[in-house]
TORTOR-458749 format. One line per field, with one value per residue (C-alpha): x, y negated, z negated. Coordinates in nm, 3 decimals, decimal comma. Layout:
// TORTOR-458749
xx <- [X:...];
yy <- [Y:...];
zz <- [Z:...];
This chain:
// TORTOR-458749
xx <- [-6,497:-6,755:-6,964:-6,742:-6,440:-6,611:-6,704:-7,014:-6,936:-7,228:-7,015:-6,915:-6,580:-6,547:-6,601:-6,298:-6,153:-5,925:-5,598:-5,346:-5,013:-4,641:-4,394:-4,175:-3,991:-3,987:-3,960:-3,963:-4,002:-3,971:-3,863:-3,983:-4,343:-4,384:-4,503:-4,410:-4,441:-4,450:-4,460:-4,695:-4,742:-5,117:-5,270:-5,433:-5,234:-4,940:-4,751:-4,689:-4,917:-4,808:-4,941:-4,891:-4,960:-4,798:-4,613:-4,367:-4,144:-4,172:-3,934:-3,942:-4,096:-4,347:-4,720:-4,947:-5,320:-5,447:-5,776:-5,805:-5,900:-5,762:-5,639:-5,497:-5,209:-5,121:-4,748:-4,719:-5,020:-5,260:-5,195:-5,371:-5,384:-5,406:-5,598:-5,498:-5,195:-5,108:-4,778:-4,752:-4,447:-4,416:-4,547:-4,437:-4,087:-4,013:-4,136:-3,931:-3,615:-3,672:-3,742:-3,429:-3,210:-3,310:-3,028:-3,277:-3,097:-2,720:-2,532:-2,799:-2,758:-2,917:-2,679:-2,726:-3,102:-3,115:-2,914:-3,142:-3,465:-3,324:-3,250:-3,554:-3,823:-4,108:-3,992:-3,682:-3,820:-3,901:-3,550:-3,374:-3,590:-3,638:-3,382:-3,077:-2,841:-2,979:-2,804:-2,478:-2,601:-2,527:-2,175:-1,953:-2,178:-1,993:-2,096:-1,992:-2,212:-2,504:-2,475:-2,459:-2,765:-2,980:-2,876:-2,958:-3,290:-3,390:-3,284:-3,477:-3,790:-3,779:-3,692:-3,996:-4,214:-4,078:-4,152:-4,513:-4,545:-4,410:-4,621:-4,936:-4,886:-4,821:-4,440:-4,175:-3,987:-3,636:-3,500:-3,624:-3,275:-3,130:-3,418:-3,351:-2,977:-3,046:-3,320:-3,293:-3,593:-3,751:-3,781:-4,160:-4,218:-3,968:-4,092:-4,455:-4,371:-4,196:-4,186:-3,993:-3,683:-3,661:-3,569:-3,289:-3,150:-3,200:-3,005:-3,244:-3,560:-3,653:-3,881:-4,172:-4,171:-4,153:-4,428:-4,657:-4,604:-4,671:-5,003:-5,104:-5,024:-5,260:-5,020:-5,214:-5,099:-5,069:-4,900:-4,596:-4,393:-4,445:-4,343:-4,025:-3,940:-4,006:-3,771:-3,492:-3,556:-3,520:-3,192:-3,070:-3,154:-2,966:-2,666:-2,664:-2,634:-2,332:-2,489:-2,415:-2,714:-3,027:-3,174:-3,448:-3,721:-3,629:-3,629:-3,979:-4,111:-3,950:-4,082:-4,432:-4,438:-4,317:-4,561:-4,854:-4,920:-4,934:-4,601:-4,696:-4,687:-4,345:-4,215:-4,337:-4,163:-3,840:-3,869:-3,916:-3,609:-3,405:-3,522:-3,433:-3,084:-3,131:-3,088:-2,872:-2,943:-2,657:-2,593:-2,403:-2,324:-2,604:-2,862:-3,026:-2,952:-3,032:-2,787:-2,832:-2,640:-2,373:-2,284:-2,255:-2,041:-1,820:-1,771:-1,696:-1,456:-1,265:-1,221:-1,115:-0,865:-0,707:-0,659:-0,512:-0,275:-0,148:0,005:0,367:0,683:0,681:0,819:1,127:1,213:1,373:1,540:1,801:1,597:1,880:2,091:1,800:1,696:2,024:2,060:1,716:1,791:2,098:1,902:1,614:1,799:1,528:1,557:1,267:1,120:1,117:0,750:0,816:1,111:0,888:0,631:0,895:0,976:0,609:0,535:0,853:0,781:0,416:0,257:-0,051:-0,039:-0,228:-0,080:-0,323:-0,307:-0,421:-0,259:0,099:0,197:0,437:0,238:0,390:0,746:0,691:0,550:0,835:1,096:0,930:0,918:1,290:1,383:1,149:1,228:1,600:1,516:1,388:1,028:0,753:0,532:0,182:0,050:-0,324:-0,601:-0,983:-1,006:-0,814:-0,721:-0,597:-0,392:-0,243:-0,143:0,010:0,217:0,334:0,434:0,624:0,760:0,624:0,332:-0,001:-0,335:-0,696:-0,804:-1,045:-0,771:-0,534:-0,802:-0,849:-1,221:-1,352:-1,658:-1,742:-1,798:-1,874:-1,624:-1,258:-0,987:-0,779:-0,893:-0,809:-0,749:-0,548:-0,382:-0,205:0,158:0,294:0,481:0,355:0,027:0,002:-0,346:-0,375:-0,693:-0,810:-1,090:-1,275:-1,288:-1,626:-1,664:-1,751:-1,444:-1,222:-1,336:-1,258:-0,915:-0,816:-0,924:-0,661:-0,372:-0,137:-0,118:0,259:0,230:0,221:-0,044:-0,013:-0,331:-0,278:-0,553:-0,702:-0,952:-1,095:-1,230:-1,577:-1,618:-1,673:-1,969:-2,057:-2,148:-1,907:-1,643:-1,351:-1,054:-1,220:-1,330:-0,984:-0,828:-1,102:-1,056:-0,701:-0,605:-0,403:-0,076:-0,160:0,057:-0,120:0,089:-0,004:0,306:0,262:0,593:0,736:0,684:0,322:0,259:0,310:-0,016:-0,329:-0,525:-0,333:-0,325:-0,697:-0,786:-0,620:-0,793:-1,130:-1,045:-0,972:-1,304:-1,152:-1,264:-1,028:-0,793:-0,910:-0,702:-0,603:-0,751:-0,533:-0,308:-0,223:-0,346:-0,449:-0,757:-1,042:-1,378:-1,621:-1,911:-2,262:-2,585:-2,838:-2,849:-2,928:-2,620:-2,406:-2,543:-2,465:-2,114:-2,037:-2,118:-1,911:-1,614:-1,612:-1,666:-1,477:-1,278:-1,073:-0,993:-0,900:-0,685:-0,534:-0,553:-0,737:-0,959:-1,324:-1,403:-1,075:-0,925:-1,212:-1,440:-1,748:-1,807:-2,149:-2,300:-2,624:-2,759:-3,097:-3,194:-3,066:-2,713:-2,726:-2,519:-2,814:-2,925:-2,570:-2,476:-2,757:-2,654:-2,281:-2,335:-2,530:-2,255:-1,950:-2,055:-2,376:-2,260:-2,150:-2,329:-2,483:-2,698:-2,881:-3,137:-3,144:-3,273:-3,357:-3,016:-2,877:-2,528:-2,292:-1,928:-1,701:-1,930:-1,764:-1,932:-1,907:-1,966:-2,230:-2,230:-1,957:-1,932:-1,678:-1,715:-1,599:-1,363:-1,530:-1,628:-1,847:-1,679:-1,464:-1,471:-1,431:-1,514:-1,745:-1,529:-1,789:-2,156:-2,267:-2,643:-2,665:-2,488:-2,648:-2,304:-2,105:-1,727:-1,606:-1,242:-1,150:-0,793:-0,675:-0,874:-1,165:-1,475:-1,783:-2,143:-2,469:-2,740:-2,930:-2,636:-2,625:-2,813:-2,471:-2,329:-2,424:-2,293:-1,995:-1,930:-2,054:-2,049:-2,141:-1,859:-1,921:-1,849:-1,517:-1,347:-1,009:-0,982:-0,778:-0,842:-0,629:-0,908:-1,212:-1,516:-1,750:-2,094:-2,214:-2,564:-2,775:-3,027:-2,765:-2,790:-2,857:-2,530:-2,311:-2,061:-1,691:-1,571:-1,775:-1,614:-1,270:-1,300:-1,402:-1,117:-0,854:-0,958:-0,803:-0,435:-0,367:-0,680:-0,984:-1,267:-1,561:-1,860:-2,125:-2,298:-2,064:-2,310:-2,313:-1,932:-1,932:-2,199:-2,001:-1,678:-1,851:-2,068:-1,930:-2,264:-2,179:-2,412:-2,226:-2,265:-2,403:-2,119:-1,966:-1,615:-1,438:-1,623:-1,539:-1,170:-1,190:-1,359:-1,703:-2,049:-2,240:-2,481:-2,820];
yy <- [-1,970:-1,808:-1,506:-1,295:-1,386:-1,258:-0,913:-0,897:-0,803:-0,774:-0,752:-1,053:-1,068:-1,330:-1,200:-1,057:-1,260:-1,177:-1,354:-1,297:-1,452:-1,404:-1,349:-1,657:-1,542:-1,244:-1,422:-1,097:-0,729:-0,437:-0,121:0,077:-0,046:-0,209:-0,534:-0,834:-1,211:-1,343:-1,682:-1,647:-1,884:-1,891:-2,049:-2,382:-2,444:-2,686:-2,524:-2,147:-1,986:-1,752:-1,396:-1,130:-0,763:-0,425:-0,305:-0,020:-0,240:-0,594:-0,808:-1,172:-1,204:-0,923:-0,992:-0,911:-0,860:-0,888:-0,842:-1,015:-1,322:-1,671:-1,741:-2,058:-1,931:-2,163:-2,118:-2,064:-2,251:-2,134:-1,776:-1,518:-1,192:-0,910:-0,596:-0,439:-0,545:-0,407:-0,487:-0,476:-0,540:-0,895:-0,967:-1,328:-1,408:-1,623:-1,349:-1,082:-1,295:-1,356:-0,987:-0,864:-1,133:-1,045:-0,790:-0,503:-0,329:-0,296:-0,456:-0,716:-1,045:-1,385:-1,458:-1,128:-1,134:-1,465:-1,314:-1,007:-1,206:-1,453:-1,163:-0,939:-1,153:-0,961:-0,637:-0,614:-0,334:-0,125:-0,181:-0,077:0,232:0,359:0,189:0,127:0,146:-0,194:-0,351:-0,306:-0,586:-0,834:-0,982:-0,823:-0,521:-0,191:0,174:0,176:-0,119:0,018:0,353:0,173:-0,041:0,242:0,474:0,210:0,137:0,506:0,541:0,233:0,361:0,694:0,526:0,298:0,604:0,769:0,449:0,446:0,819:0,767:0,461:0,623:0,885:0,631:0,652:0,382:0,347:0,266:0,616:0,627:0,575:0,855:1,088:1,017:1,077:1,410:1,551:1,349:1,316:1,626:1,440:1,404:1,764:1,909:1,700:1,788:2,160:2,150:1,812:1,965:1,979:1,598:1,642:1,884:1,706:1,330:1,130:0,904:1,112:1,312:1,607:1,389:1,187:1,500:1,660:1,358:1,377:1,753:1,703:1,423:1,660:1,917:2,167:2,321:2,244:2,613:2,720:2,949:2,703:2,441:2,687:2,776:2,411:2,334:2,610:2,487:2,131:2,222:2,404:2,110:1,867:2,087:2,100:1,718:1,743:1,971:2,315:2,595:2,808:2,827:3,104:3,277:3,225:2,861:2,801:2,947:2,740:2,415:2,462:2,553:2,243:2,019:2,150:2,216:2,555:2,902:3,058:3,372:3,169:3,032:3,385:3,489:3,184:3,286:3,637:3,491:3,268:3,568:3,772:3,487:3,468:3,110:3,220:3,482:3,650:3,722:3,802:3,532:3,612:3,867:3,629:3,672:3,353:3,221:3,034:2,840:3,070:2,814:2,744:3,113:3,177:2,878:2,982:3,344:3,219:3,000:3,291:3,540:3,304:3,195:3,556:3,643:3,344:3,447:3,764:3,761:3,557:3,175:3,053:2,908:3,254:3,294:2,977:2,934:2,687:2,637:2,491:2,312:2,111:1,920:1,873:1,711:1,493:1,357:1,308:1,116:0,954:1,085:1,329:1,571:1,642:1,997:2,038:1,911:2,150:2,442:2,318:2,323:2,687:2,788:2,623:2,744:3,108:3,090:3,085:2,910:2,679:2,397:2,083:1,894:1,618:1,264:0,930:0,859:1,224:1,248:1,430:1,207:1,255:1,632:1,648:1,436:1,658:1,972:1,824:1,734:2,092:2,260:2,033:2,099:2,453:2,321:2,391:2,221:2,027:1,890:1,636:1,564:1,419:1,400:1,024:0,770:0,569:0,876:0,982:0,633:0,642:0,987:0,862:0,559:0,770:1,036:0,833:1,102:1,108:1,205:1,263:1,294:1,659:1,591:1,442:1,727:1,974:1,773:1,710:1,763:1,546:1,758:2,077:1,893:2,121:2,136:2,243:2,385:2,710:3,081:3,107:2,783:2,736:2,426:2,389:2,396:2,622:2,428:2,239:1,991:1,859:1,555:1,445:1,808:1,742:1,559:1,855:2,025:2,393:2,345:2,133:2,361:2,658:2,481:2,374:2,715:2,884:2,676:2,742:3,002:3,334:3,298:2,938:2,810:2,582:2,328:2,164:1,843:1,667:1,556:1,822:1,592:1,349:1,381:1,681:1,640:1,444:1,751:2,096:2,304:2,246:2,386:2,264:2,332:2,681:2,770:2,671:2,843:3,170:3,201:3,380:3,094:2,975:2,638:2,363:2,119:1,810:1,621:1,427:1,050:0,897:0,589:0,353:0,466:0,437:0,060:0,041:0,022:0,148:0,477:0,513:0,430:0,669:0,949:0,835:0,849:1,196:1,312:1,169:0,861:0,500:0,269:0,059:-0,296:-0,583:-0,835:-1,183:-1,382:-1,086:-1,007:-0,672:-0,483:-0,335:-0,531:-0,449:-0,743:-0,684:-0,776:-0,743:-0,669:-0,564:-0,926:-1,039:-0,778:-0,901:-1,267:-1,196:-0,960:-1,221:-1,480:-1,243:-1,135:-1,475:-1,702:-1,559:-1,281:-1,485:-1,785:-1,604:-1,317:-1,460:-1,154:-1,217:-1,159:-0,951:-0,796:-0,713:-0,671:-0,366:-0,327:0,038:0,106:0,432:0,381:0,276:0,149:-0,112:-0,460:-0,330:-0,081:-0,117:-0,220:-0,515:-0,632:-0,618:-0,853:-1,108:-1,084:-1,112:-1,432:-1,572:-1,458:-1,450:-1,653:-1,882:-1,610:-1,590:-1,420:-1,228:-0,910:-0,714:-0,337:-0,054:-0,288:-0,459:-0,782:-0,771:-1,054:-1,084:-1,068:-0,836:-0,555:-0,225:0,145:0,448:0,663:0,974:1,164:1,066:1,300:1,133:0,797:0,957:0,760:0,946:0,916:0,664:0,481:0,105:-0,156:-0,513:-0,629:-0,813:-0,909:-0,875:-0,895:-0,950:-0,921:-0,586:-0,466:-0,379:-0,425:-0,383:-0,270:-0,267:0,039:-0,008:-0,166:0,066:-0,102:0,113:0,020:0,082:0,037:-0,144:0,186:0,346:0,091:0,327:0,496:0,197:-0,004:-0,318:-0,243:-0,544:-0,294:0,085:0,384:0,547:0,868:0,686:0,551:0,890:0,904:0,525:0,277:-0,095:-0,379:-0,471:-0,274:-0,407:-0,151:-0,241:-0,003:-0,028:0,201:0,209:0,423:0,685:0,980:0,908:0,801:1,086:1,108:1,222:0,945:0,672:0,837:0,844:0,475:0,362:0,557:0,375:0,048:-0,014:-0,349:-0,448:-0,273:-0,469:-0,291:-0,517:-0,351:-0,255:-0,101:0,185:0,264:0,285:0,513:0,732:0,768:0,857:1,108:1,277:1,584:1,731:1,700:1,939:2,255:2,315:2,655:2,801:3,148:3,066:3,145:3,478:3,560:3,493:3,735:3,993:3,963:3,915:4,109:4,036:4,207];
zz <- [5,481:5,710:5,614:5,842:5,628:5,313:5,187:4,971:4,614:4,375:4,061:3,853:4,038:4,312:4,666:4,846:5,131:5,423:5,487:5,764:5,864:5,917:5,632:5,596:5,284:5,049:4,714:4,517:4,598:4,356:4,532:4,230:4,203:4,546:4,382:4,594:4,603:4,960:5,126:5,421:5,716:5,777:6,087:6,006:5,686:5,691:5,399:5,351:5,093:4,812:4,832:4,562:4,620:4,672:4,981:5,029:5,241:5,371:5,578:5,690:6,036:5,983:5,992:5,697:5,672:5,316:5,133:4,796:4,596:4,530:4,178:4,025:3,813:3,522:3,582:3,959:4,095:4,367:4,481:4,694:4,499:4,751:4,650:4,982:5,182:5,523:5,695:6,074:6,296:6,430:6,777:6,835:6,961:6,653:6,420:6,596:6,571:6,199:6,143:6,324:6,169:5,812:5,778:5,773:6,061:6,020:6,304:6,376:6,191:6,269:6,559:6,741:6,671:6,861:7,149:7,167:7,159:7,414:7,651:7,605:7,440:7,279:7,452:7,232:7,007:7,312:7,452:7,129:7,082:7,438:7,664:7,441:7,742:7,848:7,547:7,740:7,970:7,691:7,656:7,391:7,333:7,374:7,326:6,957:6,865:7,069:6,888:6,552:6,622:6,762:6,476:6,215:6,388:6,386:6,022:5,919:6,092:5,905:5,574:5,605:5,678:5,362:5,167:5,285:5,202:4,850:4,777:4,910:4,637:4,362:4,357:4,371:4,698:4,573:4,642:5,004:5,149:4,935:5,029:5,397:5,354:5,184:5,408:5,732:5,962:5,800:5,468:5,445:5,559:5,311:5,019:5,096:5,100:4,761:4,585:4,293:4,512:4,465:4,097:4,189:4,494:4,449:4,192:4,001:4,054:3,747:3,697:3,577:3,900:4,114:3,903:3,950:4,326:4,324:4,146:4,385:4,671:4,518:4,359:4,065:3,708:3,617:3,940:3,938:4,148:3,875:3,601:3,790:3,847:3,478:3,362:3,590:3,472:3,102:3,170:3,379:3,097:2,850:3,085:3,084:2,703:2,758:2,711:2,958:2,851:2,636:2,422:2,622:2,361:2,310:2,686:2,725:2,434:2,558:2,913:2,792:2,572:2,853:3,115:2,877:3,033:2,872:2,775:2,969:3,293:3,194:3,126:3,470:3,617:3,442:3,589:3,937:3,891:3,771:4,071:4,307:4,153:4,029:3,665:3,492:3,158:2,918:2,551:2,356:1,990:1,982:2,131:2,473:2,667:3,012:3,238:3,557:3,791:3,898:3,532:3,442:3,750:3,665:3,302:3,394:3,664:3,416:3,172:3,440:3,600:3,272:3,163:3,503:3,496:3,151:3,294:3,407:3,361:3,393:3,728:3,554:3,413:3,072:2,950:2,678:2,471:2,219:2,503:2,675:2,367:2,310:2,687:2,721:2,416:2,594:2,919:2,758:2,468:2,234:1,946:1,925:1,582:1,447:1,540:1,893:1,931:1,828:2,078:2,356:2,267:2,273:2,608:2,784:2,709:2,822:3,167:3,029:2,726:2,553:2,393:2,170:1,909:1,838:1,928:1,823:1,762:2,056:2,324:2,596:2,467:2,452:2,806:2,946:2,776:2,913:3,263:3,246:3,150:3,400:3,696:3,644:3,758:4,096:4,001:4,205:3,964:4,019:3,767:3,759:3,542:3,563:3,637:3,842:3,534:3,346:3,650:3,674:3,306:3,350:3,645:3,443:3,140:3,339:3,631:3,866:4,108:3,948:4,121:4,020:4,010:4,297:4,513:4,430:4,541:4,865:4,896:5,251:5,332:5,638:5,436:5,110:4,939:4,842:5,086:4,804:4,645:4,617:4,994:5,012:4,671:4,544:4,653:4,297:4,056:3,753:3,718:3,429:3,347:3,118:2,933:2,948:2,694:2,974:3,213:3,242:3,318:3,688:3,764:3,553:3,762:4,089:3,964:3,826:4,150:4,330:4,087:4,246:4,060:4,007:3,879:3,521:3,371:3,087:2,953:2,754:2,562:2,232:2,125:1,856:2,114:2,262:2,492:2,867:3,001:3,211:3,073:2,866:2,600:2,798:2,594:2,256:2,367:2,501:2,168:1,963:2,155:2,016:2,339:2,493:2,331:2,171:2,021:1,785:1,708:1,390:1,277:1,337:1,444:1,275:1,570:1,613:1,239:1,268:1,465:1,255:1,558:1,541:1,162:1,134:1,418:1,218:0,899:1,077:1,212:0,855:0,733:0,564:0,609:0,802:0,590:0,525:0,664:0,392:0,457:0,696:0,781:1,145:1,269:1,580:1,402:1,241:1,087:1,089:0,853:0,969:0,772:1,048:1,414:1,502:1,308:1,490:1,823:1,748:1,620:1,908:2,173:1,989:1,943:2,311:2,472:2,228:1,938:2,105:2,421:2,203:1,947:2,146:2,503:2,634:2,939:2,836:3,147:3,263:2,922:2,675:2,685:2,467:2,376:2,230:2,102:2,296:2,633:2,509:2,250:2,173:2,105:2,393:2,707:2,929:2,717:2,640:3,009:3,110:2,844:2,913:3,287:3,223:3,001:3,196:3,564:3,597:3,879:4,122:4,460:4,647:4,402:4,503:4,304:4,342:4,122:3,836:3,823:3,962:4,115:4,215:4,326:4,019:3,823:3,630:3,725:3,646:3,870:3,696:3,919:4,102:4,469:4,626:4,965:4,828:4,573:4,296:3,983:3,675:3,443:3,703:3,637:3,913:4,014:4,293:4,547:4,809:4,905:5,269:5,273:5,654:5,666:5,342:5,207:4,886:4,841:4,498:4,386:4,178:4,049:4,375:4,605:4,784:4,837:5,043:4,928:5,117:4,920:4,905:4,718:4,437:4,206:4,170:3,983:3,675:3,507:3,282:3,058:2,798:2,848:2,636:2,442:2,636:2,963:2,829:2,803:2,972:2,991:2,791:2,756:2,614:2,371:2,254:2,065:1,902:1,760:1,485:1,339:1,124:1,411:1,593:1,314:1,547:1,728:1,436:1,443:1,368:1,710:1,879:1,666:1,694:2,075:2,083:1,856:2,055:2,377:2,250:2,335:2,167:1,974:1,824:1,661:1,496:1,425:1,216:0,897:0,640:0,581:0,953:0,959:0,652:0,809:1,133:0,948:0,719:0,979:1,157:1,257:1,628:1,807:1,897:2,266:2,363:2,568:2,603:2,727:2,398:2,378:2,740:2,675:2,381:2,606:2,441:2,598:2,858:3,145:3,106];
């Protein structure tokens, strides 16, 4: 190496050297940290050299200039460790072809990259960017493909600029595509003006990340804009725990603790947010509380619409129930119990009613009998449920069409809103909503706004299950208000009583331990004792991959679902998913790594956020059908419906060999396996275990420590969500 190739360094470290060459292969690249391992073709060296460093984005064919040192790694051999790494577009024809053919730009794969470079040589970038009409000179290239290529090229250019911007301020670059999709070509300007908007608008970017960026951009620690953002963040975090509001004093203290700034500044921030209309202040049970405005509006809307719907005569008029009951018995061939007959009377004389109860108590039989009676009066009925799986089950149990609530409300991607509402109500005289415990206050408000004033509403659900993933406790609050006619079924029918899943679910709900299965006896419910978390882990893997498939012939991926109380830890969904993927789908190709997860065809996945555009919602489970590395696209099958995802959207899904119990709401599985350990003690609650057990249709296996099971059954300390819906329905509460 000549003196020109070295930079003097008087410390004990070896002198820095320069290295330059074209990227042959990207062995590894983390979109979060920017760390990369590259194979670089360097002039004068026969074999490519390994370079490690950090780059926002890097693609085969590009040229790098690096400043660093040579190290002989014990595991990986000789490497060039770059302290600085600059990526520049390729300039050689071979480099350009490799770059374009890498799949970086949608619509250009290896074949078309060769065609482009063959036609335009090293001017191809200029042609795509400035003279795209010239692409029409090539055979088989029409206006649609030209528009697709030029659009993808422009997008990619902006996304790479966002990546460089983020990395230059110490942030990961994995959300660059989502930032671009949210803000467009104004992304860097908008984020620079107010970086806190990232935490509100971009899934996967939290307040701490936005706050770090804000401080790197020079926004003072004690600034009012930071106080306002911190207040909104605390309320948003609480809403993710299910709360609709927070006591004013508690909110100020939490925000001051989080931001480490004086409470007086927080109070001023709260006043600014109130003045801007972002927050509303209200009295709940004598306490001054603060709401995010959309949640207060939603909760008030639910109360007002329910009370309005209650008024008037049901659309079927007055029915002679004494004649209707024997008639429906003849029609269905079923004899309703005394409690079910009383339930029919209650529902038929009400415009709004609730039917609740656990498994095996005849909710389905009751609903089917009601529908027979009501539909005989030529009443238009709409059946809906919060999730696709719940809607499918409702359709199967009634023999009628059932839709997801979102589909019934007709989401419009153009306006990013629902077509159905107060001005365009649902075409129905009766709306029946199943799995109503899953509905959060925002969705409930949108649904009720679309129910015609003259229509009737029946809410069906199990109030003892976990409340909705989103904010509110709609079903529980409606029942607690005692303003809406409610039927609570509790009698377990003989056929259902033969299932230990059902009898043990009711035992758990009463605070009793599940019955033990005698040795060697056949059952659909088992508790396998394990001494330690490690023992649980070992037995769980064996049960899922060997024992259940061998004894009960359930498929380990399609039929068995692990439901765990936690996401983190050795028995959490994240760790279990990595191990189960390795055991059950290791050989699948191609593999892609995005957002810290590896995905392959055949993987079981779960949607973790609502995507109205794709009509896929939090908790939907599907299977990856195909991965197209050139197009940067993945196809996922959700219950027979194939949905496409760009690689940049894969932060919306996660592996689902194991999922949290919260995510399983509204779903049923042939076989359920539940790990329970004392390390889960903060989450060991009765309604959590009850919800998990009631997800299993044919088999439930709990593997855990006996003390953990006892703790879960005994514990009813489930945190009461701070909501005001019950009070609003009773006419209490006031805005300050």
